[in-house]
C-alpha positions in Angstrom: -285.5 -42.0 -66.9 -282.8 -39.7 -68.4 -280.4 -37.7 -66.3 -280.9 -34.0 -66.9 -278.7 -31.0 -66.2 -281.4 -29.2 -64.1 -281.6 -32.3 -61.8 -278.0 -31.9 -60.7 -277.6 -29.6 -57.8 -274.1 -28.6 -56.8 -273.3 -28.3 -53.1 -273.2 -24.7 -51.8 -270.0 -23.4 -50.2 -270.2 -22.6 -46.5 -270.0 -18.8 -47.0 -272.6 -18.9 -49.7 -274.9 -20.9 -47.4 -274.4 -18.4 -44.6 -275.2 -15.5 -47.0 -278.3 -17.4 -48.2 -279.6 -18.0 -44.6 -279.0 -14.4 -43.7 -280.9 -13.1 -46.7 -283.8 -15.5 -46.1 -284.1 -14.3 -42.5 -284.1 -10.6 -43.6 -286.8 -11.3 -46.2 -289.0 -13.1 -43.6 -288.6 -10.1 -41.3 -289.6 -7.7 -44.0 -292.5 -9.9 -45.1 -293.8 -10.0 -41.5 -293.7 -6.2 -41.3 -295.6 -5.9 -44.5 -298.2 -8.4 -43.4 -298.7 -6.6 -40.1 -299.1 -3.2 -41.9 -301.6 -4.7 -44.3 -303.6 -6.4 -41.5 -303.8 -3.0 -39.7 -305.4 -1.6 -42.9 -308.2 -4.2 -42.9 -311.0 -1.9 -41.7 -310.0 0.9 -44.1 -309.8 -1.6 -46.9 -313.3 -2.8 -46.3 -314.5 0.9 -46.5 -312.6 1.3 -49.8 -314.2 -1.8 -51.3 -317.7 -0.6 -50.3 -317.1 2.9 -51.6 -315.8 1.5 -55.0 -318.8 -0.8 -55.3 -321.1 2.0 -54.5 -319.5 4.2 -57.2 -319.6 1.6 -60.0 -323.2 0.8 -59.2 -324.4 4.4 -59.2 -322.0 6.6 -61.4 -320.7 3.8 -63.4 -317.3 2.6 -64.7 -315.4 4.5 -67.4 -315.0 2.2 -70.4 -313.9 4.5 -73.2 -313.2 8.3 -73.1 -316.2 9.9 -71.4 -318.4 6.8 -71.9 -319.5 5.1 -68.6 -321.3 1.9 -67.9 -323.3 1.4 -64.7 -322.7 -2.1 -63.2 -326.0 -3.6 -62.0 -326.2 -4.8 -58.4 -326.7 -8.4 -59.6 -323.3 -8.3 -61.3 -321.3 -6.9 -58.4 -319.0 -9.4 -56.8 -319.9 -11.0 -53.5 -317.5 -10.6 -50.6 -315.5 -13.8 -50.1 -315.6 -15.5 -46.6 -312.8 -14.7 -44.3 -310.3 -11.9 -44.3 -308.7 -10.3 -47.3 -305.4 -11.7 -48.3 -302.9 -9.4 -49.8 -300.3 -11.2 -51.9 -297.0 -9.6 -52.5 
């Protein structure tokens, strides 16, 4: 197998490695705060989903200008098992 440039990984300097670890720790901290906030919104999110599905199955969905299409109940998505997962 041929040796490729992208396979070569130079060693990081100590100060660069320290900076890298510090930034990773900060990102993990921010991510944990975002996940906590999104988990607290779980009950509200369920209400928002239900309200949206009610609206598109009664009033319809705007497809072009003032033209609306009502989504039949058989075509509405089913709720997946488990909790909602918000991806950032």
